[in-house]
BAFI-3210 file (N, C-alpha, C; in Angstrom, 3 decimals, decimal comma, padded with zeros to 6 digits):
// residues 89
n [1|2|3|4|5|6|7|8|9|10|11|12|13|14|15|16|17|18|19|20|21|22|23|24|25|26|27|28|29|30|31|32|33|34|35|36|37|38|39|40|41|42|43|44|45|46|47|48|49|50|51|52|53|54|55|56|57|58|59|60|61|62|63|64|65|66|67|68|69|70|71|72|73|74|75|76|77|78|79|80|81|82|83|84|85|86|87|88|89]
n.u [-073,620|-075,298|-077,698|-078,124|-078,430|-080,793|-082,542|-082,351|-083,434|-086,061|-086,946|-086,859|-088,779|-091,053|-091,214|-091,700|-094,224|-095,674|-095,434|-096,902|-099,441|-099,861|-100,179|-102,423|-104,434|-104,944|-107,060|-107,757|-107,048|-105,107|-102,850|-099,465|-097,422|-095,068|-093,293|-092,978|-092,232|-092,310|-089,133|-088,103|-087,646|-089,662|-090,132|-092,203|-092,652|-092,243|-088,883|-087,029|-084,727|-084,016|-084,669|-082,914|-080,421|-080,761|-080,663|-078,399|-076,203|-075,709|-074,680|-075,838|-077,120|-076,357|-076,491|-075,342|-076,711|-079,591|-083,148|-084,257|-084,210|-086,051|-088,074|-087,602|-085,860|-082,469|-080,342|-077,030|-075,505|-073,282|-071,658|-071,343|-069,917|-067,497|-066,692|-066,181|-064,015|-062,179|-061,925|-063,507|-064,356]
n.v [013,666|015,218|014,784|012,036|012,079|013,527|011,764|009,540|010,658|011,211|008,615|007,465|009,019|008,266|005,542|005,850|007,097|005,006|003,122|004,349|004,427|001,662|001,006|002,571|001,432|-000,881|-002,429|-000,514|-001,818|-003,550|-002,207|-001,915|-000,301|-001,146|-003,028|-004,169|-002,657|-003,879|-005,086|-003,502|-002,743|-001,144|001,021|002,819|003,607|005,463|005,963|004,001|003,660|001,007|-000,230|001,174|000,208|-002,501|-002,399|-000,900|-001,680|-004,664|-007,530|-010,039|-010,356|-011,406|-010,030|-007,413|-005,339|-003,966|-003,497|-000,094|002,096|004,142|004,912|004,156|001,465|000,454|000,158|000,200|-002,396|-001,691|-003,055|-005,611|-004,960|-003,958|-006,257|-008,008|-006,800|-007,157|-005,495|-005,630|-008,321]
n.w [-085,645|-084,076|-085,360|-084,895|-082,123|-081,859|-083,137|-081,405|-079,078|-079,923|-080,523|-077,982|-076,678|-078,157|-077,451|-074,714|-074,727|-075,891|-073,833|-071,768|-072,962|-073,182|-070,465|-069,756|-071,247|-069,879|-067,369|-064,404|-061,985|-062,825|-063,561|-063,503|-064,108|-065,139|-067,615|-071,012|-074,127|-077,097|-077,378|-075,453|-072,121|-069,585|-066,787|-064,931|-062,390|-059,308|-058,523|-056,146|-053,389|-052,949|-055,418|-057,047|-056,130|-056,786|-059,531|-060,303|-058,718|-058,157|-056,918|-057,033|-059,436|-062,571|-064,928|-067,078|-068,316|-067,062|-066,500|-066,745|-063,903|-063,845|-066,510|-070,036|-071,401|-070,687|-067,775|-066,349|-064,606|-062,497|-060,677|-061,856|-064,170|-063,080|-061,750|-063,859|-065,094|-063,180|-060,920|-058,632|-056,411]
ca.u [-073,828|-076,480|-078,854|-078,315|-078,919|-082,201|-083,240|-082,420|-084,378|-087,409|-087,285|-087,130|-090,069|-092,066|-091,340|-092,320|-095,653|-096,230|-095,519|-098,040|-100,657|-099,985|-100,713|-103,758|-105,382|-105,226|-107,978|-107,049|-106,489|-104,027|-101,752|-098,261|-096,504|-093,845|-093,565|-092,122|-092,732|-091,496|-088,046|-087,607|-088,319|-089,945|-090,576|-092,666|-092,912|-091,298|-087,688|-086,729|-083,311|-083,865|-084,647|-081,654|-079,346|-081,000|-080,372|-077,087|-075,128|-076,309|-073,783|-076,610|-077,662|-075,225|-076,670|-074,735|-077,812|-080,808|-084,175|-084,068|-084,862|-087,215|-088,057|-087,597|-084,518|-081,636|-079,292|-075,846|-075,183|-071,871|-070,940|-070,960|-068,861|-066,252|-066,327|-065,638|-062,692|-061,301|-061,757|-064,144|-064,428]
ca.v [013,299|015,927|014,111|010,787|012,421|013,899|010,526|008,747|011,324|011,003|007,193|007,267|009,651|007,409|004,356|006,282|007,277|003,664|002,491|004,964|003,928|000,265|000,964|003,175|000,478|-001,950|-002,041|000,213|-002,720|-004,349|-001,327|-002,064|000,732|-001,798|-003,954|-004,090|-002,215|-004,717|-005,664|-002,453|-002,724|000,164|001,101|004,189|003,838|006,369|005,200|003,819|003,333|-000,439|-000,523|001,724|-000,740|-003,734|-002,212|-000,286|-002,311|-005,904|-008,679|-011,266|-010,366|-011,533|-009,190|-006,082|-004,435|-004,224|-002,504|001,229|002,398|004,917|005,232|003,086|001,028|-000,287|000,765|-000,660|-002,950|-001,309|-004,115|-006,672|-004,431|-003,932|-007,655|-008,618|-006,252|-007,561|-004,476|-006,153|-009,794]
ca.w [-084,257|-083,607|-085,960|-084,155|-080,793|-082,015|-083,456|-080,176|-078,176|-080,456|-080,356|-076,556|-076,414|-078,759|-076,598|-073,464|-075,018|-076,083|-072,513|-071,055|-073,614|-072,772|-069,104|-069,705|-071,851|-068,917|-066,285|-063,347|-060,975|-063,420|-063,956|-062,677|-064,606|-065,606|-068,705|-072,195|-075,414|-077,965|-076,577|-074,562|-070,825|-069,004|-065,395|-064,752|-060,970|-058,645|-058,127|-054,725|-053,136|-053,127|-056,849|-057,556|-055,820|-057,534|-060,949|-060,540|-057,945|-057,699|-057,095|-057,224|-060,795|-063,494|-066,119|-067,104|-068,624|-066,295|-066,852|-066,137|-062,636|-064,263|-067,924|-071,027|-071,802|-069,758|-066,968|-066,252|-063,298|-062,378|-059,968|-062,796|-065,051|-062,302|-061,477|-065,069|-065,400|-062,090|-059,900|-057,413|-056,426]
c.u [-075,088|-077,749|-079,157|-078,912|-080,404|-083,052|-083,413|-083,431|-085,813|-087,861|-087,627|-088,480|-091,211|-092,294|-092,007|-093,824|-096,327|-096,390|-096,704|-099,352|-100,912|-100,615|-102,142|-104,812|-105,755|-106,286|-107,169|-106,400|-105,366|-102,838|-100,589|-097,252|-095,118|-094,232|-092,557|-092,897|-091,805|-090,391|-087,511|-088,359|-088,614|-090,406|-090,924|-093,061|-091,882|-090,101|-087,541|-085,250|-083,070|-083,783|-083,386|-080,514|-079,507|-080,566|-078,951|-075,935|-075,653|-075,389|-074,536|-077,200|-076,488|-075,333|-075,903|-075,822|-079,051|-081,859|-083,945|-084,794|-086,128|-087,072|-088,060|-086,163|-083,790|-080,703|-078,132|-075,647|-073,665|-071,067|-070,462|-069,880|-067,526|-065,762|-065,654|-064,297|-061,720|-061,089|-062,362|-064,260|-065,761]
c.v [013,950|015,254|012,810|011,058|012,792|012,655|009,661|009,342|011,086|009,553|006,897|007,849|008,799|006,152|004,689|006,464|005,916|002,941|003,044|004,476|002,481|000,170|001,515|002,245|-000,654|-001,481|-001,450|-000,723|-003,599|-003,494|-001,470|-000,968|000,168|-002,737|-003,800|-003,499|-002,875|-005,339|-004,680|-002,476|-001,295|000,007|002,557|004,472|004,818|005,547|005,127|003,481|001,843|-000,804|000,019|000,731|-002,047|-003,598|-001,724|-000,983|-003,601|-007,081|-009,978|-011,398|-010,361|-010,658|-007,874|-005,044|-004,868|-003,192|-001,199|001,344|003,213|005,264|003,991|002,743|000,320|000,622|-000,228|-001,086|-002,776|-002,389|-005,185|-006,213|-004,473|-005,344|-008,275|-008,041|-006,497|-006,530|-004,917|-007,656|-010,251]
c.w [-083,710|-084,128|-085,232|-082,783|-080,839|-082,304|-082,203|-079,197|-078,627|-080,304|-078,901|-076,183|-076,968|-077,913|-075,271|-073,646|-075,196|-074,747|-071,723|-071,654|-073,223|-071,380|-069,029|-070,295|-070,893|-067,919|-065,126|-062,331|-061,515|-063,859|-062,983|-062,982|-064,912|-066,738|-069,813|-073,356|-076,410|-077,096|-075,535|-073,229|-070,378|-067,569|-065,136|-063,305|-060,417|-058,186|-056,613|-054,582|-053,379|-054,612|-057,502|-057,337|-056,601|-058,994|-061,200|-059,830|-057,338|-057,965|-057,379|-058,622|-061,771|-064,733|-065,975|-067,383|-067,859|-066,701|-066,103|-064,814|-062,901|-065,735|-068,795|-071,381|-070,677|-068,974|-066,908|-064,806|-063,125|-061,660|-060,949|-063,772|-064,318|-061,981|-062,689|-065,508|-064,242|-060,995|-058,575|-057,541|-056,151]
res [m|k|r|f|s|k|l|a|r|n|a|t|l|l|l|l|v|a|a|v|i|d|q|i|r|r|p|a|d|e|r|t|w|t|g|n|v|s|v|f|p|y|d|l|r|i|p|t|k|q|r|l|m|e|r|w|w|n|p|d|d|n|r|i|l|t|p|k|v|f|g|v|g|w|d|i|n|v|f|q|v|l|k|r|v|g|v|v|g]
***
């Protein structure tokens, strides 16, 4: 388990570095600090309350996995999980 955790941490760090390099290679006026490294979404902007709610509690988005509020990978849309198990309507 410890080995897997170290591997996951290193992979995440590698993806984060790749995301920063992706943005730095772009002209300054085209840097959005959001995008994808292969199939992994990233968002390196400062998190906002609105974006937190859009990703973690969004009844209008049917996806369970949404792009991370900050970082590389996915977050969980808790509303959709609770809806599918019948806790919320």
